[in-house]
C-alpha positions in Angstrom: 49.9 38.9 206.8 46.4 37.5 206.1 44.6 34.5 207.4 42.1 33.4 204.8 40.4 30.1 205.6 42.5 29.9 208.8 45.7 29.5 206.9 48.3 32.2 207.6 49.8 33.8 204.4 52.7 36.2 204.4 53.1 38.4 201.3 55.5 41.2 200.5 53.7 44.4 199.6 54.8 46.2 196.4 56.2 49.7 196.4 53.7 52.1 198.1 51.6 49.2 199.2 52.2 49.7 202.9 51.1 53.3 203.0 48.2 52.5 200.7 46.9 49.7 203.0 47.6 51.7 206.2 45.5 54.6 204.9 42.7 52.3 203.9 42.7 50.7 207.3 42.3 54.1 209.0 39.2 54.7 206.9 40.7 57.0 204.2 39.0 57.0 200.8 40.5 55.0 198.1 41.6 58.1 196.1 43.3 59.7 199.1 45.1 56.5 200.0 46.3 56.0 196.4 47.5 59.6 196.3 49.5 59.1 199.5 51.0 55.9 198.0 51.9 57.7 194.7 53.6 60.5 196.7 55.7 58.0 198.6 56.5 55.8 195.6 56.1 57.1 192.1 56.1 53.5 190.8 53.0 52.7 192.9 50.6 50.5 190.8 47.1 50.9 192.0 45.5 48.0 190.1 48.2 45.6 191.1 47.9 46.6 194.7 44.1 46.3 194.8 44.4 42.9 193.0 47.0 41.7 195.5 45.0 42.7 198.5 41.8 41.1 197.1 43.7 37.9 196.3 45.2 37.9 199.9 41.7 38.2 201.4 42.7 41.5 203.1 39.4 43.2 202.6 36.3 42.2 204.6 34.1 45.1 203.8 33.8 47.7 201.0 32.0 50.9 201.8 30.5 53.1 199.1 29.8 56.7 199.8 26.4 58.0 198.7 26.3 60.9 196.3 
């Protein structure tokens, strides 16, 4: 569930999407979250999941680690 522009939207997450999003919410790195999702669901589609979360307005901040 997201609430972009104050409108509630409900979307079904694709296979592996719940674990992927859960891991991101807890602060895990993108690679680790994706790895967990692939482990749970071999059909996990990383680009499709990221696209869906962006379209839903699920991300408010993107943090980049410094090298």
